[in-house]
N, C-alpha and C positions, 0 to 999 in steps of 0.2 A: 504494500500500500504506500503510495507516494504522499507527500505533503498535500493537503487539500488546497486547491487554488480557486481563485475567483477569476473566471474566464469570460470575457465578453465575446459572444459568438455572432459573427456576421457571415451568414451562410445561405444566401438565396431565400431567406424567409419572405413571405408575401402577406398581403392583406386580402387578396382574391386570387383565384386560379389564373394562370397565364398559359398561352399556347407555346410552352417550352417543354421539350421532352424530359421526363423523369428527373425532377429537381428537388421535390419536397423531401425525399428520403434522406438527403444529406444532413439537413439540420436535425431531423429526428434521430439519426444515428449518433451525431455528436452529443446531443442532449442526453440520450440514454447512456452513452459511454461515460460522460462526465458524472452523471448521477450515481452510476455504479461504483465509480472510483472515489466518490465523496467530494468531487469538485462542484462549485456553484456555477451554474450557467446563467449569464446575464444577457438580456436582449433589450434593445431600445424599443419602446412601444411606438407604433405608428410608422415604422420603417418598412417599406416594400422593396427589399433588395432585388427580388426576382424581376421586378418591372424593368430593371436596367438591362435585362437580357432580351427584351422584346424589340421587334422592329418598330422604330419611331423616328421622326425627323430629328436632325442633329440639334436643333434649338430645344425641342421637347426633351431630348435625352439630357442635354446639358442642364436644363432647369431641374429635371428629376435628380440628377447627381448632386447638384448644389443643395437642394432642399433636403434630400435624404441625409447627406453627410452633416449638414448643419444641425438637423434634429438629433442625429445619433451622437455627434461630438458634444453637443450641449448636455444631453442626458448622461453621457459618460463622465463629463467633467463634474457634474453634481454628485453622481454616485461615487466617483473616485475620491472626492473631497470628504465624503462621509465615511467611507471605508475603502482602502486602496484596492484597485483592480490589478491583478497580477499579469494578465495577458490579454491582448486583443488578437483573436484568431479568426481569420476570414477565409472564405472561398470566393474570391473575386476575379472576374475577367478584367482585362486591361481597361475596357471602357467604363467599368463600374468604379474604378479607383479615382479618388480625388487626392492628389498628392499633398495638398495643403491640409486635408483632414488627417492623413496619416502622420504628417509632421507635427500637427497639434498634439496628437495623442502621445507621440514619442517625447515631445517637449515637457509634458507633465509626468513623464516617467513610466509610461505603459509600453512595454515591448510589443511590437507588431509583427505577426507571423502570417504569411499567406500560404494557403494550400491551393495547389492547382494541379489537375490531373489530365489535362488535355494538351500538354505542351507539344508532344511529338506530332499530334494530328494537326494542330493549328498554327504553330510558330516555326519560323526559320531561325529566329533569334529571340532571346529573352526580351519581352516588351519593356520599353523604357519606363512605363507606368509602374512597373514592379520595383524600381530602384530604391524607393523610399522605405521599404520594409527592413526590419532587423534580420529576418530569416525567412527562408522559403522551404516549404515542405514539398519535395519533388518525388513522386512515386516512380516515374518511368526512368529506367536506367539509361535509355538512349537520350533523355533530355538533359542529363547532367552537364554535358558539354556546353549546352546553351547558357546555363547559369555560370559555368566556369569562365567562358569567354566574355561574359558581361561583367565578371567580377562580383557577382551577387552571392552572398552567403546562403548555404542551403543545408538541409538535412535530407538524406535519401532514405525514405521510409515507405512502407507499403501503402496502397490505397486505403483511405479512411473507411473502416468497416466495423460494424457492431452487430452481433447476432444475439437475439433474445435468449435468455437462459433455457426456455423450453425447447429450443432447437439445438442445444448443445449436448443433449443426451445422445450418446452414440446410437445410431439407428440400426435396426436389423437390416439384413439384405433387402433391397428394394423390390417392390411389387410392380413397378412400371418399367417399360422398355427403355433402352438408352434414349436420352432426350437432350436436345439443345433448347435453351430458353433465350430468346432475344429477337429483336426486330429484323426483318428482312432487309438486306442491302445487296448491292451488286457483287461484292466480294464473297459474301456468305453464300449466295445462290450459286456462284461459279464453283466454289469449293464443294458444296453439298451435291450439286448435280453430278459432278465427277465421281464423288464417293458413292452416291446411290447407284450409279452405273456399275460400280465395282462390288456391289452387294451390301452396302451399308444398310443396316436396319436401325432406324432412328425416328423418333417423333420430333415434331417442330412445335414449339410453344412460343407464340409472340405475334406481334402485329405484322401484317403483310403477307404471311405465308399462304393464307387462303385467298389472296387477291385483293384484300381491302387496303385502302390508302391510310398512311399514318395521319393522325389528327393534327399533327403539327407541321404538315407539309409546307414548304416555303411558298410565299405568295409570288406572283410574277414580278420580275425586277423592273418592269416599266419600259418606257420608250425614251428616245431622245437623250437629253442631258442626264436624266435619271439613270438610264441604262449605261451611258458612258461613265458616269460616276461609279456605278456598281462594278463595271469591268476594271476601272482604275484601282478601286479598293481591292478587288480580287487579285490583280497583278502585284499590288503592294504586299499582300499577305502571303501569297504562294509563289511569286516570281513570274517573270515574263514567259519563261519556258512552260510553266503550268498553264498560263493563259493561252499560249499557242497550241498546247496539247488539247486543251478544252475545245477550241474551235476546230482543230483537225479531227477530233473524234466525232464532232457533230456532222462532218462531211462524209463520214464513213457509215455504212449500214451497221447497226448494232449486231454484235455476235449473239445468235440465238442461244438461250439457255434451255435446252430440251429436257425438261423434267416437270412432272405434275406435282409441284410442291403441295398443292391443296390436298392431295391424297394422304400426305403425312402430317398436315396441320391439325392441331388439337385445340387451337384457341389460345389466347394469352393466359399467362399464369400471374395472378396478382394477389396481394394480401397474403393470407396464410397459405393459399394454394401454391404460391411461389416457393415457399420454403418446403412445403410438402413434396413438390415435384423435384426440387434439388436433392432431397434426401431419399425419396422413394424410387427414383429412377435407378436402374441397376448400374448404369454408367452415365454420369453427368458430363456433358461435352462443352468445352469452351472454345471460342474462336478469337484469336488475337490480331488477325489482319483487319484492315479497315480501308474504305475508299478514300483516295487522296488524289487531288489534281497534280500533285508533285511527283507521282509515281505512275508508270505504265500499268494498265489494268491487269496485265498478266504477270507483273512483278511487284506485288503489294508489300508494303512495309508492315511491321508487326510491333506491338508493345503489350506488355502484361496488363490485363484489365482488372477491374474490380471483382469480377467473377472468380479470378484466380485466388482471391482471399476468402470471399464469402462462401463459396461452395465447399471448400475443405473445412472451413470453420463450422459449417452446418452439418458436417459429417458425410459429405458426398464421396462416392468413389469417382475421383475426378480425372478426366482425360482432357488436356487442353493443348492448344497449338503452341509450339515452341516459340519463345520470344526472349529478347535480351533481358537479363536480370532474374529469370525464373530460377536459375541454378543457385542464386543467392537466397531465395526464399524457401526452397524445398530441396530435399534429396530426391532427384528425379529417378523414377522407377521404384522408389520405396514409399514415398509420401504422396506423390502424385505421379501420373504418367503423361507423356507428351507425344505428339505426332508432328511431322513436318510437312506433310502433303496429304492429298485426298487418298492416295493408296495406303499410307500408314494409318490414316484415320479409320478407314474401313477395316483394315486388318486388326488394329488394336481393339476396336470395339468388339469385333468377333471373338478375339482372344479373351477379353475380359468377360464377355457374356458366358464363356464356357469355364470360367475359373472363379467360383464363388469365394474360396478361401483368400484369393488375392484381392478381390474386391473388398472383403472385410478388413484386410490389412491396410489397404489404401485409406479406407474410411477412418480407421483408428489412428494411424500414424499421421495422416494429413491433418486431421482435426486437432490432434494434440499439438502439432507444430504451429498451426495457424492461431489457435487460442493462446498459446504461450508467448508468441513472439510478434504477431502481426496485427494485434488489435489497436484501436485508437488510444487506449490508456497507456499502452507500452510506448507509443510514439510521443505522447504528451510528456511522459517522463524523460525521454531523450531530449525533447525540445527544452524542457525546464532546466535540465542540466546544462545544455548548450548555452542558454542565455542567462544562466546564473540565478534562477529563481527556484531551484529545487530545494 
């Protein structure tokens, strides 16, 4: 048990739902982990941090950022004067950061740490807006060089994950077939189509596999100057070569993905059903590749995702796609299993399906490692030691 801390949490909290994919669970996970460890979680009332992730005109966004930070910093100042706050912990995208607000908090003696877990997918270099923080919590191994090159202090720690106690009881062997839980995208469908053709037996749980559209689909980018500004921003984020590849791919006919995914779709898994599926499927499958304009579609990049923490933590027999950094989280082959391509995916699912003792061992050892070393509380202890508040 570490020293109880008073932590101000700034993590996509909202005042109403927003058309942004899967964001509310982050704050809920941090709150629960803090409570379990004995930390006090502080949140400024009336602040809609998630609103800063929605599409809005630049002037509207700037007004939101100024008003939200003014409200939050004012509340923190009053609270800190009554009883000191040990840590400001945020999960903020660059456009949500107000450098002056971070500076104000540091000036009154509150260390500021930002967690960000989409570095590899979104950035070619560490954003300048992140330069004002005392420390950065960086999960992706491949992103560490971004922070090194920018001279930003960081701690390399797993994705922020908390699993409720009722899901930590080691499960018996599963009653469901091998399963992937996640939204459909072009990289996942290419991988699975190839693996299904090689004999993969697997259910699909998530949005898009039965043919439905994601509820947060991006709106049209517009015409004229608005479209030009969108393309300029795209090139700035991903590079001119990515913009050129984007237009070149539009000129080519799309590669057909010949597979009836709907025949494997079993609907999204949400709430308690999500955890039941992870634990009850005989093999829980992870995918670490992702669509990126910076990479050719047939040579995707990969990074270790949140599922690589939460599935083992919940006691799944876990098979995930090889990615940088996984070997530092688990003993591969003993605590989790990995595959490199569609052929290995199909073969290893079949092998695990026929080996119940091995599945039980993966469940036991993977869960033990994840709970002991990869939880939010463990990382908070590391951060506290690093910035001198332990």
